C-alpha positions, 0 to 999 in steps of 0.5 A, a space after each residue: 500500500 502506497 502513502 497518500 502524501 504529496 509534497 508533504 500534504 495529505 490532500 485527502 485529509 483536507 478533502 474530508 474536512 470539507 465534507 465534514 463542514 458541509 455535513 455540519 451545515 446540512 445538520 443544522 438545516 435539518 435540525 431546524 426544519 425536519 428533525 421533529 418529523 424524523 423523531 416522530 417516525 423513528 419508532 416506526 421501523 428500523 430504517 426510520 430509527 437509523 434515518 433519525 440518527 443519521 439526521 441527528 448525528 451531524 454534530 459528530 463531524 466536530 469530533 472529526 475536526 478535533 481528531 484531524 487537528 490533533 493528528 495533523 498538528 502532531 504530524 507537523 510539530 513532532 520533529 520540531 518539538 522532539 528536543 523539548 519546548 522552548 519559549 521561542 518554539 511555544 510562542 511561534 506555535 501559538 502565534 501561528 495558530 492565532 494567525 490561522 484561526 483568528 482573522 476569520 473568527 474576528 470578522 465572523 464575530 463582528 458580523 454575528 454581533 452587528 447583524 443578528 445580536 443588536 439587542 445586545 448592543 448595550 452589553 458590549 462585554 458580550 462582544 469582548 467575551 467572544 473576541 477573547 475566546 471566553 464565550 465557552 465559560 459564560 452562559 449561552 446568552 453570550 453566544 453569538 455564532 452557534 458554532 464558535 464554541 468549538 474554536 474556543 475549546 480548540 484555542 484552549 487545547 492549542 495552549 496545552 497541545 505542545 506539552 501533550 505532544 511531548 508526553 505522547 511519546 511515553 505511550 509509543 508502546 502503550 497506544 491502547 492506553 491512550 484510547 482508554 484515556 480518551 474514552 474515560 474523558 468522553 464519559 466524564 464530559 457530561 458528568 463534569 459539565 460546568 454549564 449546568 451551574 449557570 444554564 437551565 435545561 442542560 442535557 445530561 446524557 452519558 455516551 453522547 458528545 453534544 456538549 457545547 459549553 463549559 468543561 463538557 465541551 472542553 473535555 469533548 475536544 480533549 478526548 478527540 485530540 487524544 484520539 488524534 495523538 493515538 492515531 499519530 503514534 500508529 501512523 508513525 510506529 505501526 505502519 503495518 496497521 496503517 497499511 491494513 486500514 488503507 487496504 480495507 478502508 471499506 470495512 471502516 467506512 461500513 462500520 461508521 455508516 452502521 454506528 452512525 445510525 445507532 443512538 449513543 454510539 458517539 464514542 465508538 464513532 469517535 474511535 472509528 473516525 480516527 481509523 478512517 483518517 489513518 486509512 485516508 493516509 494511504 492510496 485507495 479509492 476513498 482517499 482518491 475521492 477525497 483528494 479530487 479537485 472538488 473535495 480539495 476545494 471544499 476542504 480549503 474553504 471548510 473553515 469558512 463554511 463552518 463559520 459562515 453557514 449559520 448566517 444564511 440559515 438565520 436569513 432563511 429563518 427570518 424570511 419565513 418568519 416575516 412571511 416573505 414566503 411560506 414554510 412548505 416542503 417545496 419552499 424549504 427545498 428551494 431554501 436549502 439549495 439557496 442556503 448551500 449555494 450562498 454558504 459555499 460562495 461566501 466561504 470562497 470569498 472569505 477564504 480568498 479575501 480574509 483567511 489567506 491575506 490576513 494569515 499571510 500578513 500576520 505571518 510576515 509581521 511575526 517574521 
């Protein structure tokens, strides 16, 4: 089995990131307009039960993002940090992560505040809480963009990651132990969720990874990063397993499809996502699909898709609420196509005119 790395980049991993971002967008559309219909029919048959879980499990694509981040960052920085963490290296790492995520995050926060949250204009502290990545530790009323919580958790994980990567080598011959630690973290996430202290009606469900606030969200992210570090060790030291996964990728994909349709399978799916990433590092039909021009393009703009899509979902909801058109199945179908088209088009624009130039500008300033 041949490696899928081209000029230091595994293009299929960029492609799968794009698909994951689109799935999140579709999941939010379905959750707003169709999830109750899926839920009502879920007890009618096994197929209806699986259809409901497929519609309901889109939030797990965030886990795929987290695992990818842990794996790709380990791939990029393992050699650089092999002799230890210096102040210079740590500062460079944090500044580089800041320059990658913050320009679009800053722009997105302004858009959501001044277009959708003008009722909070007298509470300017809401804006600064979001600017500083502190939204995670405040009640949901402080949330501007529904998906920005994951950027907050990742920022805190970025601060921890170099130290996690240094310690990761201790598990070189104990990789199963890393998976066990990740599973324990996932189990503890809903139990130790601090959101229960300041928000009412917080779901408390074991084996589900829905938390988007407080320690629950942070532990959710941490567990997936640990999975990312575990599969990096497999990729680096257990190439025979990687070749096997690359050859029999369809088994991993089939298991993901099966468990995606089963309730409370979040932790199992998280592990399977890690194995899927390993299979995509090898040349096969699946990695070829995710390396295609269309998939790679979606991967390049995936961060913009993730942050932008709620803008158009809110505009669509506003148009129905104000009676611009009726909320019928036909109009929802048209609305969905408009929603996806505007999300992708705007994401290409923000990628080209915000992500790329501001990241380059900040990196030049750093140098």
